[in-house]
All heavy atoms as an XYZ file, in Angstrom:
711
protein
N      32.366      7.305     -7.706
C      31.397      7.009     -6.650
C      30.202      6.300     -7.328
O      29.668      6.843     -8.295
C      30.985      8.286     -5.978
C      29.815      8.072     -5.025
S      29.212      9.570     -4.296
C      30.239      9.584     -2.802
N      29.786      5.197     -6.782
C      28.615      4.511     -7.352
C      27.304      5.297     -7.136
O      27.202      6.103     -6.220
C      28.581      3.169     -6.584
C      29.645      3.180     -5.557
C      30.400      4.469     -5.702
N      26.367      5.028     -7.984
C      25.071      5.633     -7.798
C      24.240      4.888     -6.796
O      24.297      3.691     -6.699
C      24.284      5.665     -9.146
C      24.963      6.534    -10.147
O      25.608      7.525     -9.747
O      24.887      6.286    -11.372
N      23.415      5.618     -6.015
C      22.556      5.008     -5.050
C      21.156      5.533     -5.194
O      20.982      6.693     -5.526
C      23.033      5.330     -3.610
C      24.354      4.730     -3.248
C      25.528      5.364     -3.462
C      24.392      3.406     -2.742
C      26.752      4.787     -3.071
C      25.616      2.812     -2.398
C      26.797      3.462     -2.587
O      27.973      2.927     -2.271
N      20.185      4.672     -4.906
C      18.806      5.088     -4.782
C      18.446      5.034     -3.344
O      18.707      4.015     -2.645
C      17.910      4.100     -5.560
C      17.995      4.256     -7.042
C      18.917      3.614     -7.878
C      17.192      5.113     -7.898
N      18.704      4.002     -9.162
C      17.681      4.934     -9.168
C      16.199      6.026     -7.632
C      17.172      5.577    -10.287
C      15.654      6.645     -8.707
C      16.127      6.485    -10.030
N      17.829      6.070     -2.818
C      17.417      6.112     -1.431
C      15.948      6.510     -1.377
O      15.441      7.100     -2.303
C      18.283      7.073     -0.541
C      18.118      8.514     -1.091
C      19.764      6.646     -0.569
C      18.676      9.535     -0.147
N      15.307      6.130     -0.320
C      13.971      6.521     -0.104
C      13.712      6.841      1.384
O      14.353      6.231      2.215
C      12.949      5.498     -0.598
O      13.049      4.309      0.116
N      12.797      7.692      1.635
C      12.422      8.073      2.969
C      11.702      6.947      3.631
O      10.884      6.251      2.960
C      11.567      9.308      2.919
C      10.987      9.740      4.246
C      10.018     10.910      4.094
O       9.719     11.353      2.980
O       9.540     11.359      5.178
N      11.949      6.686      4.926
C      11.160      5.671      5.622
C       9.782      6.295      5.980
O       9.712      7.269      6.702
C      11.916      5.273      6.915
C      11.089      4.434      7.868
C      10.708      3.071      7.294
C       9.930      2.261      8.267
N       8.603      2.059      7.955
N       8.783      5.672      5.422
C       7.412      6.115      5.697
C       6.790      5.320      6.824
O       7.137      4.195      7.019
C       6.543      5.929      4.434
C       7.085      6.673      3.171
C       6.197      6.296      1.953
C       7.000      8.161      3.425
N       5.908      5.978      7.572
C       5.240      5.237      8.622
C       3.880      4.770      8.114
O       2.857      5.315      8.413
C       5.053      6.245      9.823
C       4.577      5.561     11.067
O       4.759      4.296     11.149
O       4.074      6.226     11.954
N       3.956      3.745      7.266
C       2.798      3.263      6.623
C       2.605      1.752      6.944
O       3.184      1.220      7.843
N       1.728      1.123      6.215
C       1.402     -0.265      6.342
C       1.995     -1.022      5.126
O       1.589     -0.680      3.999
C      -0.083     -0.527      6.447
C      -0.439     -2.018      6.475
C      -0.639      0.170      7.738
N       2.872     -1.934      5.345
C       3.470     -2.718      4.246
C       2.462     -3.483      3.511
O       1.604     -4.173      4.100
C       4.590     -3.579      4.850
C       5.387     -4.357      3.839
C       6.505     -3.558      3.282
N       7.332     -4.282      2.424
C       8.421     -4.901      2.832
N       8.815     -4.907      4.050
N       9.186     -5.585      1.943
N       2.535     -3.464      2.163
C       1.627     -4.209      1.326
C       2.330     -4.651      0.081
O       3.180     -3.994     -0.472
C       0.405     -3.371      0.955
N       2.036     -5.947     -0.287
C       2.635     -6.543     -1.482
C       1.544     -6.819     -2.528
O       0.528     -7.432     -2.169
C       3.311     -7.881     -1.113
C       3.925     -8.519     -2.358
C       4.462     -7.581     -0.086
N       1.762     -6.401     -3.725
C       0.824     -6.600     -4.786
C       1.424     -7.643     -5.742
O       2.580     -7.550     -6.193
C       0.656     -5.327     -5.621
C      -0.163     -5.389     -6.873
C       0.353     -5.239     -8.131
C      -1.548     -5.605     -6.982
N      -0.645     -5.364     -9.090
C      -1.836     -5.604     -8.416
C      -2.575     -5.871     -6.154
C      -3.099     -5.809     -8.922
C      -3.825     -6.043     -6.658
C      -4.103     -6.036     -7.997
N       0.683     -8.741     -5.986
C       1.225     -9.802     -6.833
C       0.757     -9.750     -8.254
O       0.964    -10.651     -9.064
C       0.922    -11.173     -6.237
C      -0.554    -11.535     -6.264
O      -1.391    -10.770     -6.809
O      -0.964    -12.523     -5.647
N       0.086     -8.683     -8.631
C      -0.475     -8.512     -9.971
C      -1.954     -8.804    -10.025
O      -2.640     -8.488    -10.975
N      -2.448     -9.341     -8.942
C      -3.939     -9.732     -8.869
C      -4.519     -9.412     -7.470
O      -5.672     -9.133     -7.368
C      -4.112    -11.177     -9.138
C      -3.798    -11.592    -10.586
C      -3.945    -13.044    -10.798
N      -2.951    -13.750     -9.944
C      -3.207    -14.833     -9.201
N      -4.396    -15.347     -9.188
N      -2.302    -15.346     -8.454
N      -3.661     -9.520     -6.453
C      -4.167     -9.344     -5.096
C      -3.168     -8.558     -4.264
O      -1.978     -8.706     -4.375
C      -4.409    -10.715     -4.412
C      -5.148    -10.608     -3.075
S      -5.603    -12.208     -2.396
C      -6.715    -12.763     -3.699
N      -3.736     -7.646     -3.429
C      -2.924     -6.897     -2.483
C      -3.003     -7.592     -1.132
O      -4.029     -7.856     -0.660
C      -3.526     -5.452     -2.394
C      -2.701     -4.421     -1.671
C      -1.311     -4.187     -2.358
C      -3.467     -3.100     -1.632
N      -1.788     -7.815     -0.543
C      -1.688     -8.511      0.719
C      -0.852     -7.753      1.720
O       0.127     -7.116      1.286
C      -1.151     -9.925      0.504
C      -1.935    -10.825     -0.327
C      -1.347    -12.237     -0.422
N      -2.099    -13.047     -1.332
C      -3.163    -13.734     -0.933
N      -3.603    -13.674      0.310
N      -3.799    -14.539     -1.819
N      -1.150     -7.949      2.986
C      -0.308     -7.460      4.099
C       0.940     -8.424      4.141
O       0.878     -9.510      3.524
C      -0.996     -7.544      5.405
C      -2.195     -6.600      5.567
C      -3.487     -7.097      5.639
C      -2.021     -5.289      5.540
C      -4.583     -6.281      5.767
C      -3.077     -4.389      5.707
C      -4.387     -4.909      5.798
N       1.942     -8.056      4.850
C       3.091     -8.893      5.005
C       2.797    -10.293      5.588
O       3.445    -11.262      5.382
C       4.187     -8.208      5.896
C       5.016     -7.203      5.102
C       6.026     -6.511      5.861
N       6.648     -7.297      6.952
C       7.569     -6.848      7.663
N       8.050     -5.613      7.544
N       8.127     -7.564      8.674
N       1.697    -10.314      6.414
C       1.198    -11.551      7.033
C       0.676    -12.535      5.960
O       0.532    -13.673      6.220
C       0.173    -11.278      7.983
O      -1.024    -10.770      7.361
N       0.405    -11.994      4.764
C      -0.201    -12.822      3.683
C      -1.688    -12.639      3.612
O      -2.330    -13.062      2.658
N      -2.277    -11.991      4.589
C      -3.725    -11.754      4.563
C      -4.057    -10.660      3.505
O      -3.306     -9.737      3.289
C      -4.239    -11.279      5.880
C      -4.143    -12.349      6.940
O      -4.254    -13.530      6.647
N      -3.947    -11.991      8.202
N      -5.211    -10.835      2.842
C      -5.697     -9.914      1.863
C      -5.960     -8.542      2.473
O      -6.566     -8.394      3.531
C      -6.945    -10.474      1.220
C      -7.456     -9.633      0.041
C      -8.740    -10.202     -0.492
N      -9.842    -10.121      0.446
C     -10.581     -9.004      0.675
N     -10.331     -7.873      0.045
N     -11.569     -9.090      1.570
N      -5.583     -7.513      1.742
C      -5.932     -6.108      2.134
C      -7.327     -5.843      1.577
O      -7.524     -5.999      0.375
C      -4.920     -5.072      1.544
C      -5.386     -3.632      1.859
C      -3.528     -5.315      2.092
N      -8.321     -5.477      2.423
C      -9.639     -5.312      1.973
C      -9.821     -3.905      1.290
O     -10.554     -3.030      1.752
C     -10.502     -5.439      3.169
C      -9.605     -5.050      4.298
C      -8.216     -5.465      3.861
N      -9.109     -3.713      0.140
C      -9.165     -2.447     -0.533
C     -10.347     -2.417     -1.501
O     -10.729     -3.452     -2.032
C      -7.865     -2.255     -1.330
N     -10.897     -1.232     -1.773
C     -11.916     -1.108     -2.773
C     -11.481     -1.548     -4.178
O     -10.305     -1.321     -4.475
C     -12.349      0.336     -2.747
C     -11.449      1.055     -1.809
C     -10.501      0.076     -1.209
N     -12.322     -2.053     -4.980
C     -11.967     -2.484     -6.287
C     -11.372     -1.445     -7.154
O     -10.406     -1.637     -7.909
C     -13.163     -3.182     -6.974
C     -12.798     -3.923     -8.262
C     -11.815     -5.065     -8.027
O     -11.978     -5.827     -7.158
N     -10.758     -5.059     -8.835
N     -11.890     -0.234     -7.052
C     -11.353      0.892     -7.863
C      -9.870      1.162     -7.511
O      -9.135      1.555     -8.417
C     -12.204      2.163     -7.755
C     -12.278      2.741     -6.338
C     -13.347      2.565     -5.472
C     -11.326      3.527     -5.691
N     -13.050      3.170     -4.265
C     -11.821      3.778     -4.375
C     -10.095      4.044     -6.022
C     -11.122      4.575     -3.444
C      -9.352      4.806     -5.081
C      -9.898      5.075     -3.805
N      -9.510      0.938     -6.291
C      -8.078      1.145     -5.845
C      -7.240      0.073     -6.509
O      -6.168      0.373     -7.093
C      -7.980      1.079     -4.340
C      -6.612      1.451     -3.804
C      -6.328      2.737     -3.523
C      -5.645      0.432     -3.570
C      -5.042      3.085     -3.029
C      -4.411      0.762     -3.075
C      -4.117      2.103     -2.784
N      -7.676     -1.144     -6.509
C      -6.936     -2.290     -7.080
C      -6.893     -2.175     -8.615
O      -5.850     -2.484     -9.232
C      -7.589     -3.640     -6.690
C      -7.618     -3.861     -5.172
C      -8.382     -5.206     -4.907
C      -6.258     -3.867     -4.531
N      -7.922     -1.657     -9.196
C      -7.961     -1.547    -10.657
C      -6.930     -0.599    -11.185
O      -6.508     -0.669    -12.301
C      -9.341     -1.066    -11.135
C     -10.433     -2.096    -10.987
O     -10.084     -3.301    -10.821
O     -11.628     -1.725    -11.025
N      -6.396      0.295    -10.312
C      -5.377      1.217    -10.682
C      -3.983      0.730    -10.617
O      -2.995      1.364    -10.993
N      -3.808     -0.522    -10.141
C      -2.509     -1.152    -10.033
C      -2.127     -1.970    -11.277
O      -3.025     -2.482    -11.919
C      -2.455     -2.033     -8.764
C      -2.714     -1.309     -7.474
C      -2.766     -2.328     -6.297
C      -1.659     -0.255     -7.206
N      -0.859     -2.085    -11.622
C      -0.423     -2.745    -12.806
C      -0.483     -4.241    -12.638
O      -0.740     -4.752    -11.568
C       1.029     -2.280    -13.004
C       1.500     -2.045    -11.585
C       0.303     -1.486    -10.837
N      -0.225     -4.971    -13.726
C      -0.223     -6.430    -13.699
C       1.096     -7.014    -13.127
O       1.197     -8.197    -12.837
C      -0.512     -7.034    -15.057
O       0.490     -6.589    -15.979
N       2.130     -6.169    -12.966
C       3.368     -6.665    -12.404
C       3.416     -6.541    -10.908
O       2.687     -5.668    -10.309
C       4.589     -5.971    -13.068
C       4.702     -4.554    -12.647
C       5.910     -3.888    -13.371
O       7.049     -4.380    -13.242
O       5.698     -2.890    -14.029
N       4.229     -7.320    -10.276
C       4.314     -7.351     -8.826
C       4.974     -6.102     -8.280
O       5.907     -5.519     -8.887
C       5.140     -8.604     -8.338
N       4.502     -5.663     -7.168
C       4.968     -4.420     -6.434
C       5.121     -4.687     -4.953
O       4.419     -5.487     -4.412
C       4.036     -3.259     -6.666
C       3.647     -2.853     -8.080
C       2.557     -1.847     -8.022
C       4.858     -2.323     -8.819
N       6.035     -3.970     -4.324
C       6.193     -4.010     -2.934
C       6.300     -2.545     -2.393
O       7.059     -1.781     -2.979
C       7.480     -4.770     -2.553
C       7.595     -5.196     -1.099
O       6.716     -4.716     -0.304
O       8.479     -5.922     -0.733
N       5.529     -2.235     -1.382
C       5.555     -0.866     -0.865
C       4.753     -0.708      0.408
O       4.483     -1.690      1.128
N       4.380      0.502      0.662
C       3.581      0.839      1.870
C       2.355      1.585      1.469
O       2.426      2.538      0.632
C       4.425      1.604      2.842
C       5.507      0.809      3.464
C       6.158      1.554      4.666
O       5.827      2.737      4.926
O       6.995      0.955      5.324
N       1.253      1.240      2.120
C       0.041      2.101      2.020
C       0.313      3.218      3.003
O       0.829      3.024      4.138
C      -1.131      1.298      2.445
C      -1.420      0.085      1.518
C      -2.481     -0.832      2.179
C      -1.917      0.539      0.181
N      -0.030      4.387      2.576
C       0.374      5.638      3.333
C      -0.620      6.775      3.103
O      -1.221      6.856      2.028
C       1.740      6.046      2.852
C       2.439      7.087      3.643
C       3.035      6.941      4.900
C       2.657      8.479      3.333
N       3.554      8.149      5.311
C       3.361      9.078      4.362
C       2.361      9.190      2.175
C       3.795     10.396      4.318
C       2.767     10.564      2.124
C       3.462     11.126      3.178
N      -0.844      7.582      4.204
C      -1.664      8.740      4.103
C      -0.804     10.013      4.272
O      -0.699     10.773      3.343
C      -2.856      8.773      5.093
C      -3.813      7.662      4.810
C      -3.532     10.110      5.120
C      -4.974      7.531      5.835
N      -0.189     10.156      5.418
C       0.660     11.356      5.679
C       1.437     11.052      7.022
O       1.124     10.141      7.762
C      -0.196     12.555      5.832
N       2.444     11.837      7.184
C       3.199     11.747      8.454
C       2.256     11.993      9.662
O       1.398     12.825      9.588
C       4.280     12.780      8.517
C       5.427     12.411      7.582
C       6.529     13.493      7.668
N       7.462     13.270      6.610
C       7.333     13.717      5.391
N       6.282     14.417      5.040
N       8.292     13.479      4.459
N       2.440     11.184     10.698
C       1.711     11.348     11.933
C       0.291     10.850     11.831
O      -0.493     11.074     12.792
N      -0.083     10.101     10.823
C      -1.443      9.598     10.656
C      -1.524      8.112     10.559
O      -2.431      7.516      9.934
C      -2.128     10.306      9.524
C      -2.241     11.791      9.803
C      -2.797     12.556      8.645
N      -4.147     12.242      8.269
C      -4.784     12.746      7.223
N      -4.161     13.604      6.455
N      -5.975     12.351      6.933
N      -0.566      7.423     11.206
C      -0.504      5.927     11.071
C      -1.740      5.270     11.643
O      -2.301      4.348     11.050
C       0.701      5.387     11.814
C       0.745      3.903     11.742
C       1.179      3.230     10.592
C       0.318      3.110     12.827
C       1.235      1.818     10.559
C       0.353      1.761     12.767
C       0.824      1.113     11.668
N      -2.221      5.714     12.771
C      -3.447      5.037     13.366
C      -4.678      5.152     12.432
O      -5.407      4.228     12.310
C      -3.733      5.697     14.767
C      -2.680      5.369     15.810
O      -1.961      4.342     15.599
O      -2.639      6.056     16.834
N      -4.837      6.375     11.851
C      -5.948      6.559     10.889
C      -5.788      5.618      9.704
O      -6.685      4.985      9.305
C      -5.977      8.004     10.490
C      -6.996      8.302      9.421
C      -6.901      9.749      8.934
O      -6.138     10.533      9.520
O      -7.546     10.020      7.922
N      -4.611      5.536      9.166
C      -4.280      4.666      8.055
C      -4.555      3.215      8.378
O      -5.224      2.512      7.649
C      -2.815      4.811      7.603
C      -2.368      3.777      6.596
C      -3.005      4.052      5.246
C      -0.875      3.708      6.514
N      -4.054      2.782      9.516
C      -4.200      1.393      9.907
C      -5.696      0.962      9.999
O      -6.091     -0.034      9.582
C      -3.465      1.184     11.220
O      -3.565     -0.222     11.599
N      -6.471      1.880     10.615
C      -7.845      1.614     10.757
C      -8.548      1.540      9.368
O      -9.368      0.706      9.150
C      -8.556      2.766     11.598
N      -8.163      2.408      8.485
C      -8.721      2.446      7.148
C      -8.432      1.200      6.382
O      -9.367      0.607      5.800
C      -8.182      3.689      6.354
O      -8.641      4.875      6.982
C      -8.661      3.645      4.864
N      -7.197      0.714      6.359
C      -6.836     -0.409      5.489
C      -7.169     -1.761      6.113
O      -7.129     -2.748      5.417
C      -5.338     -0.367      5.129
C      -5.042      0.919      4.347
C      -4.415     -0.549      6.279
N      -7.523     -1.803      7.355
C      -7.867     -3.038      8.002
C      -9.396     -3.246      8.143
O      -9.817     -4.321      8.499
C      -7.202     -3.144      9.384
C      -5.647     -3.163      9.238
C      -4.974     -3.229     10.580
N      -3.596     -2.908     10.454
C      -2.672     -3.656      9.884
N      -2.968     -4.824      9.353
N      -1.378     -3.240      9.871
N     -10.137     -2.186      7.813
C     -11.587     -2.289      7.874
C     -12.094     -3.314      6.853
O     -11.744     -3.178      5.669
C     -12.212     -0.918      7.615
C     -13.506     -0.690      8.232
C     -14.008      0.747      8.001
N     -13.114      1.840      8.254
C     -12.859      2.267      9.494
N     -13.406      1.695     10.560
N     -12.070      3.347      9.731
N     -12.833     -4.300      7.263
C     -13.290     -5.330      6.369
C     -14.225     -4.810      5.249
O     -14.258     -5.385      4.127
C     -13.914     -6.499      7.067
C     -12.919     -7.332      7.840
C     -11.792     -7.878      6.988
O     -12.022     -8.570      5.969
N     -10.579     -7.578      7.322
N     -14.919     -3.802      5.568
C     -15.794     -3.155      4.543
C     -15.148     -1.773      4.300
O     -15.349     -0.870      5.081
C     -17.250     -2.952      5.063
C     -17.987     -4.236      5.101
C     -19.416     -3.961      5.412
N     -20.207     -5.087      4.986
C     -21.498     -5.110      5.109
N     -22.126     -4.080      5.614
N     -22.151     -6.168      4.713
N     -14.397     -1.678      3.199
C     -13.701     -0.425      2.922
C     -14.622      0.727      2.708
O     -15.716      0.623      2.141
C     -12.906     -0.725      1.661
C     -13.554     -1.901      1.020
C     -14.236     -2.652      2.103
N     -14.186      1.918      3.217
C     -14.954      3.143      3.082
C     -14.276      4.032      2.028
O     -13.103      4.451      2.156
C     -15.021      3.932      4.466
C     -15.717      5.222      4.273
C     -15.677      3.008      5.525
N     -14.985      4.167      0.867
C     -14.361      4.917     -0.218
C     -13.715      6.228      0.157
O     -12.621      6.536     -0.244
C     -15.375      5.156     -1.348
C     -15.516      3.859     -2.210
O     -14.812      2.882     -2.055
O     -16.453      3.874     -3.076
N     -14.483      7.072      0.944
C     -13.948      8.364      1.312
C     -12.659      8.263      2.044
O     -11.787      9.120      1.886
C     -14.991      9.076      2.153
N     -12.479      7.250      2.883
C     -11.205      7.031      3.581
C     -10.140      6.625      2.651
O      -8.997      7.068      2.702
C     -11.443      6.022      4.708
C     -12.323      6.514      5.832
C     -12.567      5.437      6.891
O     -12.099      4.295      6.736
O     -13.298      5.751      7.880
N     -10.425      5.665      1.771
C      -9.453      5.112      0.839
C      -9.001      6.178     -0.187
O      -7.874      6.026     -0.734
C     -10.036      3.868      0.148
C      -9.672      2.622      0.896
C     -10.480      2.066      1.870
C      -8.516      1.818      0.824
N      -9.796      0.959      2.406
C      -8.628      0.814      1.789
C      -7.354      1.930      0.042
C      -7.603     -0.175      1.910
C      -6.381      0.926      0.197
C      -6.530     -0.091      1.147
N      -9.775      7.183     -0.428
C      -9.354      8.222     -1.411
C      -8.136      8.954     -0.940
O      -7.381      9.542     -1.732
C     -10.499      9.228     -1.650
C     -11.678      8.532     -2.247
C     -11.948      8.946     -3.693
N     -13.098      8.196     -4.184
C     -13.075      7.412     -5.167
N     -11.956      7.142     -5.792
N     -14.182      6.768     -5.591
N      -7.797      8.891      0.347
C      -6.618      9.547      0.922
C      -5.366      8.631      0.868
O      -4.234      9.066      1.048
C      -6.896      9.964      2.337
C      -7.980     11.011      2.458
C      -8.112     11.498      3.880
N      -8.426     10.373      4.752
C      -9.528     10.207      5.447
N     -10.472     11.107      5.327
N      -9.719      9.140      6.206
N      -5.613      7.331      0.685
C      -4.493      6.320      0.713
C      -3.720      6.326     -0.560
O      -4.258      6.285     -1.658
C      -5.072      4.982      1.056
C      -3.974      3.894      1.022
C      -5.804      4.965      2.371
N      -2.394      6.295     -0.443
C      -1.519      6.142     -1.570
C      -0.644      4.893     -1.372
O      -0.313      4.524     -0.266
C      -0.592      7.339     -1.701
C      -1.373      8.553     -2.153
C      -0.464      9.744     -2.417
N      -0.013     10.312     -1.155
C       0.981     11.216     -1.084
N       1.608     11.559     -2.105
N       1.280     11.710      0.089
N      -0.344      4.227     -2.473
C       0.564      3.073     -2.399
C       1.905      3.496     -2.860
O       2.132      3.740     -4.008
C      -0.035      1.978     -3.306
C       0.643      0.646     -3.219
C       1.259      0.136     -2.050
C       0.704     -0.229     -4.302
C       1.898     -1.058     -1.949
C       1.322     -1.475     -4.219
C       1.914     -1.872     -3.072
O       2.502     -3.104     -2.973
N       2.839      3.642     -1.881
C       4.149      4.110     -2.114
C       5.077      2.954     -2.444
O       5.424      2.183     -1.529
C       4.626      4.926     -0.955
C       3.636      5.982     -0.505
S       3.352      7.232     -1.746
C       4.779      8.257     -1.437
N       5.458      2.783     -3.688
C       6.224      1.673     -4.134
C       7.747      1.874     -3.798
O       8.285      2.945     -4.064
C       6.083      1.425     -5.652
C       4.607      1.395     -6.044
C       6.833      0.214     -6.135
C       3.808      0.400     -5.304
N       8.352      0.842     -3.282
C       9.798      0.877     -3.125
C      10.607     -0.280     -3.666
O      11.818     -0.323     -3.661
C      10.226      1.139     -1.576
C       9.672      0.138     -0.639
C      10.175     -1.160     -0.575
C       8.664      0.478      0.209
C       9.677     -2.022      0.350
C       8.136     -0.426      1.118
C       8.636     -1.705      1.198
N       9.848     -1.227     -4.278
C      10.553     -2.373     -4.862
C       9.657     -3.024     -5.945
O       8.436     -3.064     -5.785
C      10.927     -3.378     -3.833
C      11.779     -4.500     -4.384
C      12.268     -5.433     -3.345
O      12.010     -5.264     -2.123
O      12.976     -6.389     -3.692
N      10.303     -3.464     -6.990
C       9.684     -4.299     -8.033
C      10.247     -5.682     -7.867
O      11.349     -5.972     -8.378
C       9.985     -3.762     -9.430
C       9.490     -2.351     -9.706
C      10.018     -1.852    -11.031
C       7.947     -2.332     -9.767
N       9.573     -6.599     -7.180
C      10.118     -7.915     -6.794
C      10.555     -8.760     -8.044
O      11.464     -9.512     -7.997
C       8.963     -8.656     -6.099
C       8.174     -7.530     -5.561
C       8.263     -6.413     -6.555
N       9.953     -8.555     -9.172
C      10.244     -9.340    -10.341
C      11.482     -8.799    -11.033
O      12.154     -9.384    -11.821
């Protein structure tokens, strides 16, 4: 039997990191605080911004706010599901 990798479907906001900038699937920049971006690697990543089950509306408001609120972003995790490169 072949090996498989599976992951749970999260109810988050899709985001792509190109090694320098975090973007929504639309291509628009995610207005994340600099300290959040500083924690990401130099290689490309694909995943979802996520807080917890049942909190999509709160997450969506947090990640789309043009002036990020640090206290809100401290709850956000970037759940990686693909390394595009």
